[in-house]
C-alpha positions in Angstrom: -41.4 52.2 64.0 -39.5 50.3 66.6 -36.0 50.1 68.0 -34.2 46.9 67.0 -31.6 45.1 69.1 -28.1 45.6 67.7 -26.2 42.4 67.3 -22.8 42.6 69.0 -19.5 41.2 67.8 -18.5 38.3 67.9 -21.7 36.9 66.3 -21.6 34.6 63.3 -24.3 36.6 61.6 -21.9 39.5 61.3 -19.4 37.3 59.3 -21.9 36.1 56.8 -22.8 37.7 53.5 -26.3 39.1 53.3 -28.9 38.0 50.7 -29.9 40.3 47.8 -33.3 41.8 48.1 -35.7 40.7 45.4 -38.3 43.5 45.7 -39.4 46.3 47.9 -42.1 45.3 50.3 -44.0 46.9 53.2 -41.9 44.7 55.5 -38.8 46.1 54.0 -40.0 49.6 54.3 -40.8 48.9 57.9 -37.3 47.4 58.5 -35.7 50.5 56.8 -37.7 52.8 59.3 -36.8 50.7 62.3 -33.2 50.7 61.3 -33.1 54.5 60.9 -34.7 54.9 64.2 -32.2 52.4 65.9 -29.2 54.1 64.2 -30.2 57.6 65.4 -31.1 56.3 68.9 -27.6 54.5 69.2 -26.4 57.1 68.0 -24.6 56.2 64.8 -24.2 57.3 61.2 -24.8 53.9 59.5 -26.4 50.6 60.1 -26.6 47.4 58.0 -29.4 44.9 58.2 -27.2 42.0 59.6 -26.5 44.3 62.6 -30.2 44.0 63.6 -30.1 40.2 62.7 -31.8 40.6 59.3 -29.7 39.0 56.5 -30.9 41.2 53.7 -28.6 43.5 51.6 -30.0 46.7 53.1 -28.2 49.6 54.9 -29.2 53.0 56.2 -27.0 55.9 56.7 -26.9 59.7 57.6 -23.6 61.5 57.8 -25.1 64.9 58.5 -23.8 65.1 62.0 -23.5 68.8 63.0 -26.1 69.8 65.6 -27.7 72.3 63.3 -27.5 70.0 60.2 -30.8 68.8 58.6 -31.0 65.0 58.7 -30.2 63.3 55.4 -31.3 59.7 55.9 -30.6 57.3 53.1 -31.8 53.8 52.5 -29.8 51.7 50.1 -31.0 48.2 48.9 -28.5 45.9 47.2 -25.8 48.6 47.2 -22.7 48.0 45.1 -19.5 50.0 44.7 -18.9 50.5 41.0 -16.0 52.8 41.1 -13.4 53.8 43.6 -10.8 56.6 43.5 -7.1 56.0 43.6 -6.9 58.7 46.4 -7.1 57.2 49.9 -8.5 58.5 53.1 -8.0 57.4 56.7 -10.8 57.8 59.2 -11.1 56.6 62.7 -13.9 54.2 62.5 -16.2 52.7 65.1 -19.2 50.3 64.9 -22.4 50.0 66.7 -21.8 46.2 66.8 -18.4 46.8 68.5 -19.2 49.6 70.9 -16.4 51.9 72.4 -13.8 50.6 70.1 -12.2 52.7 67.4 -9.3 52.4 64.9 -8.0 54.1 61.8 -9.0 52.4 58.6 -7.7 53.4 55.1 -10.3 53.3 52.3 -10.7 54.9 48.9 -11.5 58.7 49.3 -14.3 58.6 46.9 -16.7 55.8 45.6 -19.5 55.6 43.2 -22.4 53.3 44.4 -25.5 52.0 42.7 -28.5 50.7 44.7 -32.2 50.3 44.6 -34.2 52.9 46.5 -37.5 52.2 48.4 -39.2 53.3 45.3 -37.8 50.2 43.5 -35.8 52.4 41.1 -32.0 52.1 40.6 -29.9 55.0 41.8 -26.3 56.0 41.5 -24.3 58.6 43.5 -20.7 59.5 44.1 -19.8 59.8 47.8 -16.7 61.4 49.3 -15.3 62.1 52.7 -17.2 60.7 55.7 -20.1 59.6 53.4 -17.7 57.5 51.4 -16.2 55.9 54.5 -19.6 55.2 55.9 -21.1 53.6 52.8 -18.1 51.4 52.3 -18.1 50.3 56.1 -21.8 49.4 55.8 -21.4 47.6 52.4 -18.6 45.6 54.2 -21.2 44.5 56.7 -23.4 43.2 53.9 -20.3 41.2 52.7 -19.7 39.8 56.2 -16.7 42.1 56.9 -16.0 44.3 60.0 -13.8 47.3 60.3 -11.6 45.4 62.7 -10.8 42.9 59.8 -8.6 45.7 58.4 -6.5 45.8 61.6 -3.4 43.8 62.5 -4.3 40.4 64.0 -3.1 41.2 67.5 -5.3 44.5 67.8 -8.3 42.6 66.2 -7.9 39.7 68.7 -7.7 42.1 71.6 -10.9 43.9 70.6 -12.7 40.5 70.1 -11.6 39.3 73.5 -12.9 42.6 75.2 -16.2 42.2 73.2 -16.5 38.5 74.4 -16.1 39.7 78.0 -18.6 42.5 77.5 -21.1 40.1 76.2 -20.6 37.7 79.1 -21.1 40.6 81.5 -24.3 41.7 79.7 -25.7 38.1 79.8 -25.3 37.9 83.5 -27.1 41.2 83.6 
């Protein structure tokens, strides 16, 4: 397993839709392991492949955050929301590709998602609470959408300018 470099906004790869995965390979399993390690190291609760510069429809997540909680890592290949509740939830979201920026985003409170597991079998699960928010946030990444796209233009532009400045400062090193 290896830590991957997280792509920072603004980056054109974060605005592109990822390509569906045809089959589970050893490379894909390695990518999933690397992504989980990178997510835990960051630390975060979700990570989509485009965030590590891989344009495949793959995401990892683990919303078991309490200190004494047993990790519940999940790997979702080609995830798709097949049902959303009418009830809505608002969470303050952040993103590993947009560090230190947070904003309230409203999303469906519950979602049902189908995906292919690392065993190649189709799975389906209903998520609620933080898990529902996280899976929707990560699927958005696979569709080229960021949480700041839900914000008013002025706030979105302000965050983008701050990220451009951060990237310039990092480049100067």
